[in-house]
C-alpha distance (Angstrom), angle and dihedral (degrees) to the residues before:
residue distance angle dihedral
M1 . . .
K2 3.79 . .
Q3 3.80 110.4 .
Q4 3.81 127.5 -142.9
R5 3.78 129.6 -158.6
L6 3.80 114.1 -101.4
S7 3.80 93.5 -117.5
T8 3.81 90.1 53.2
C9 3.81 90.6 47.5
L10 3.78 90.6 54.1
D11 3.81 92.6 50.9
L12 3.81 90.6 49.5
F13 3.81 91.0 47.4
L14 3.81 93.3 52.7
H15 3.80 90.1 48.6
Y16 3.82 88.4 50.8
L17 3.82 91.6 52.3
I18 3.80 92.7 53.7
A19 3.82 101.2 34.4
E20 3.82 101.7 36.9
R21 3.79 107.3 17.4
R22 3.83 89.1 38.6
L23 3.78 93.0 -141.8
A24 3.78 118.6 167.8
R25 3.80 114.2 -92.1
N26 3.82 91.6 -117.5
T27 3.81 90.5 53.6
A28 3.80 91.2 50.6
L29 3.82 90.1 48.3
A30 3.81 89.6 52.6
Y31 3.81 90.1 52.7
G32 3.79 89.2 48.1
S33 3.80 93.0 51.1
D34 3.82 92.9 52.4
L35 3.79 93.4 44.5
R36 3.81 94.0 48.4
F37 3.79 87.3 53.4
F38 3.81 87.4 55.3
L39 3.82 93.7 46.4
D40 3.81 90.3 49.6
F41 3.80 87.8 54.8
L42 3.83 90.4 51.6
D43 3.83 91.1 56.7
R44 3.81 89.3 85.8
Y45 3.81 89.1 62.9
R46 3.80 93.0 47.0
L47 3.78 92.0 -132.1
E48 3.77 114.7 166.3
Q49 3.80 103.8 171.0
P50 3.83 130.3 53.5
A51 3.81 94.7 -128.2
A52 3.83 89.2 66.2
I53 3.84 93.3 61.9
T54 3.80 114.6 101.9
T55 3.78 135.1 -169.2
E56 3.81 88.7 -105.0
H57 3.81 90.7 58.9
I58 3.80 89.5 55.3
R59 3.81 92.7 46.3
A60 3.82 89.1 50.7
F61 3.80 89.0 51.6
F62 3.81 92.5 54.6
R63 3.81 91.2 44.6
Q64 3.80 87.6 57.9
C65 3.82 90.4 47.9
H66 3.81 88.5 53.1
E67 3.82 91.8 48.6
H68 3.81 89.3 51.7
E69 3.83 88.7 51.5
I70 3.79 94.3 -116.3
G71 3.82 107.6 173.1
S72 3.79 123.6 -109.4
R73 3.81 92.1 -114.5
S74 3.80 91.7 54.5
N75 3.80 90.6 47.6
A76 3.81 91.0 49.0
R77 3.80 89.0 52.0
R78 3.81 91.2 49.3
L79 3.79 91.2 49.1
A80 3.81 90.1 51.0
A81 3.81 89.2 52.0
L82 3.81 91.2 49.3
R83 3.80 92.4 49.1
C84 3.78 91.5 51.6
F85 3.81 91.6 45.6
F86 3.81 95.0 49.4
A87 3.81 91.9 45.0
F88 3.81 86.5 56.7
L89 3.83 91.6 47.9
D90 3.80 90.2 48.9
R91 3.79 91.2 50.2
E92 3.80 89.9 52.0
K93 3.84 89.7 50.7
W94 3.82 93.7 -118.0
L95 3.82 93.9 127.6
T96 3.78 133.5 68.6
A97 3.82 89.4 -161.1
N98 3.80 133.5 0.3
P99 3.83 105.5 -111.0
V100 3.80 96.0 -167.0
L101 3.81 97.6 61.6
D102 3.82 94.0 86.4
I103 3.82 95.4 48.0
D104 3.81 113.2 107.9
P105 3.81 118.0 -142.5
P106 3.82 116.9 -113.5
K107 3.78 118.1 -104.2
I108 3.79 111.2 -103.7
G109 3.77 125.6 -153.7
H110 3.79 113.5 -134.7
S111 3.80 103.6 -122.7
L112 3.78 116.0 178.8
P113 3.81 118.9 -120.4
K114 3.79 114.7 -106.1
A115 3.79 118.9 -108.4
L116 3.79 131.7 -176.0
S117 3.78 123.1 -124.7
I118 3.80 117.1 -110.0
A119 3.82 89.1 -108.2
E120 3.82 90.7 53.4
V121 3.81 90.7 50.1
E122 3.82 91.1 50.0
Q123 3.80 89.0 50.7
L124 3.80 91.3 50.1
L125 3.82 95.1 47.4
E126 3.80 97.1 48.5
L127 3.80 106.1 122.9
P128 3.84 114.7 -130.2
E129 3.80 122.1 -126.8
K130 3.81 92.0 -114.0
R131 3.81 106.2 77.1
T132 3.79 113.1 -175.7
P133 3.83 120.7 165.3
L134 3.82 89.9 -98.2
I135 3.81 92.8 49.2
L136 3.82 90.5 49.1
R137 3.82 88.5 51.1
D138 3.80 94.6 47.1
Y139 3.80 95.0 50.5
A140 3.81 92.6 43.1
M141 3.81 87.6 55.9
L142 3.80 92.5 47.6
H143 3.79 93.5 48.4
L144 3.80 92.9 46.0
M145 3.80 93.4 48.6
Y146 3.80 92.9 50.9
A147 3.83 91.4 42.9
T148 3.81 94.4 51.5
G149 3.81 108.9 21.1
L150 3.81 91.9 -129.9
R151 3.77 120.4 173.3
V152 3.80 110.1 -110.1
S153 3.83 90.3 -115.9
E154 3.82 88.8 55.6
L155 3.80 92.5 47.5
V156 3.81 97.6 51.7
R157 3.84 92.5 45.4
L158 3.81 95.9 45.4
P159 3.83 110.3 130.2
V160 3.80 119.6 -135.2
Q161 3.82 89.2 -120.9
A162 3.82 91.0 57.2
C163 3.81 91.2 67.3
N164 3.82 113.6 82.1
M165 3.80 106.0 -165.1
T166 3.82 93.9 -176.5
S167 3.80 98.2 57.3
C168 3.84 93.5 25.1
H169 3.78 99.1 -127.1
L170 3.79 138.5 120.4
R171 3.78 128.6 -136.7
V172 3.80 101.3 -142.5
L173 3.80 127.5 -168.3
G174 3.79 103.9 -151.8
K175 3.79 138.6 173.4
G176 3.79 115.3 -27.4
N177 3.82 89.0 16.9
K178 3.82 89.6 -76.8
E179 3.79 113.8 156.9
R180 3.80 123.5 -142.4
L181 3.80 137.4 172.1
V182 3.80 116.2 -125.2
P183 3.83 123.1 -173.4
F184 3.79 125.0 -143.3
G185 3.80 132.4 -166.6
E186 3.78 138.2 -113.3
V187 3.81 96.5 -94.0
A188 3.81 92.1 54.5
R189 3.82 89.3 46.1
E190 3.81 90.5 55.2
R191 3.81 91.8 50.8
I192 3.82 91.7 48.8
D193 3.82 91.1 46.8
D194 3.81 90.3 52.7
Y195 3.80 90.4 49.9
L196 3.82 93.6 46.9
D197 3.82 92.4 47.5
R198 3.81 102.4 40.1
G199 3.80 107.7 9.6
R200 3.79 115.1 39.6
P201 3.85 96.4 46.1
Q202 3.82 88.0 59.2
L203 3.82 91.6 51.7
V204 3.80 98.1 47.0
K205 3.80 111.1 103.2
K206 3.80 131.9 -171.0
K207 3.79 91.8 -74.9
S208 3.80 108.9 66.7
C209 3.81 119.2 -133.7
P210 3.83 121.8 -157.5
F211 3.80 95.8 -147.3
L212 3.80 123.5 100.8
F213 3.80 96.5 -133.7
L214 3.80 117.7 53.0
N215 3.78 133.4 -169.6
N216 3.80 121.9 -127.0
R217 3.82 90.2 -87.0
G218 3.79 93.9 54.3
G219 3.80 94.9 -104.6
A220 3.79 134.5 113.1
M221 3.79 120.2 -62.5
T222 3.81 118.8 -118.3
R223 3.80 128.1 -135.5
N224 3.80 91.6 -120.5
R225 3.80 92.2 52.0
F226 3.79 91.9 51.7
W227 3.81 89.4 48.5
Q228 3.83 88.3 55.5
I229 3.81 91.4 47.2
I230 3.79 94.9 50.7
N231 3.80 91.6 48.6
G232 3.80 91.3 50.1
I233 3.80 91.0 51.0
A234 3.82 90.9 47.4
I235 3.81 91.3 52.8
H236 3.82 91.2 47.2
A237 3.82 90.6 48.6
G238 3.80 90.9 50.7
T239 3.81 96.5 -124.1
K240 3.78 115.0 172.0
H241 3.79 97.9 -135.7
R242 3.78 134.8 63.0
I243 3.80 105.2 -107.6
S244 3.78 130.5 -151.9
P245 3.82 128.0 -179.0
H246 3.81 88.6 -104.5
V247 3.81 90.2 60.0
L248 3.83 88.5 63.6
R249 3.81 89.9 50.7
H250 3.81 89.6 50.6
S251 3.80 90.6 47.4
F252 3.82 91.3 50.9
A253 3.81 92.0 54.9
T254 3.80 95.4 40.4
H255 3.81 94.3 50.5
L256 3.81 92.7 46.6
L257 3.80 92.5 52.6
A258 3.80 92.4 43.2
G259 3.81 87.3 54.8
G260 3.81 91.6 54.1
A261 3.82 101.9 -95.9
D262 3.80 118.5 162.5
L263 3.81 112.3 -99.8
R264 3.80 94.1 -133.6
A265 3.80 91.7 50.6
V266 3.81 89.3 53.7
Q267 3.81 89.3 47.5
M268 3.81 90.2 54.9
M269 3.81 93.4 47.9
L270 3.82 92.4 48.8
G271 3.80 92.3 46.6
H272 3.81 94.4 -126.1
A273 3.80 113.5 165.4
D274 3.82 91.8 -156.3
I275 3.79 123.4 43.8
S276 3.81 90.4 -144.9
T277 3.82 86.8 72.1
T278 3.80 89.6 57.3
Q279 3.81 93.5 45.9
I280 3.81 90.6 71.8
Y281 3.81 87.1 77.6
T282 3.80 91.9 60.5
K283 3.80 86.9 59.4
I284 3.82 90.1 56.2
E285 3.80 90.7 57.9
T286 3.82 91.2 45.1
A287 3.81 90.1 51.4
R288 3.82 90.5 48.8
L289 3.81 92.6 51.6
K290 3.80 91.0 47.4
S291 3.81 90.0 51.9
I292 3.82 90.7 51.3
H293 3.80 90.8 48.9
Q294 3.81 93.0 49.9
R295 3.80 91.1 47.7
F296 3.79 100.5 47.2
H297 3.81 108.8 22.0
P298 3.83 113.3 92.4
R299 3.82 90.1 -134.0
G300 3.81 95.5 36.5
């Protein structure tokens, strides 16, 4: 059994995720981040080859995570990354035994995703009087995200050609390179039209960029930049809660289901592979109704 250094194994594993498993680059990077955290922990043991890692090393790693108050969801994600990594090492015959098989997953509490009220969304989406190219871009992105429920990674990498302004739908390439069609409404179309007419032409530089939403240098937007933008708009709008792009995605799904939308239709628009992932939003509406009952019913 020819051994490889751990750092080399990790590089080969990440290449395998992208080239063979065809995972999205961001997903592979997330695996890499968690696994590098684990390899940094192993430095104290001076282990260089995967066959030297034992179950006790992994248990010690999760004990440290617990001491550092790492949440159960983060630990569950790290364990999933380790299981995938060691399955790859086992397949390549770089292990004598798989040390992660006897590790139990942490118990996770089922917290509901946060969603804004319709009034809060209306407050957030209200376009200011000053309408620079960047402001037109920012509000077009906000409106489109709430209208479609796109993931932020899908929004910032959306090509111009993927947006059909006549039929008002997007052709979205989601997780696992799966394509789906997502409709959007008239208000979002107006915001995109404004951006395409008076915003994007001012942002385009000498080097053309295929994506719909451009940064101030004419290049592709980043997820982190959009996160900063949405927080700035939320502060300016005076919203009570801290807002992330994912909150708009949650709000999209929650408001559709509260309005009577079919669960499977919402699943298709969100790009969920499993309908059980979408069903979490039905629990949000149930929790909201229960809260109303407890507040207003005399025997609540």
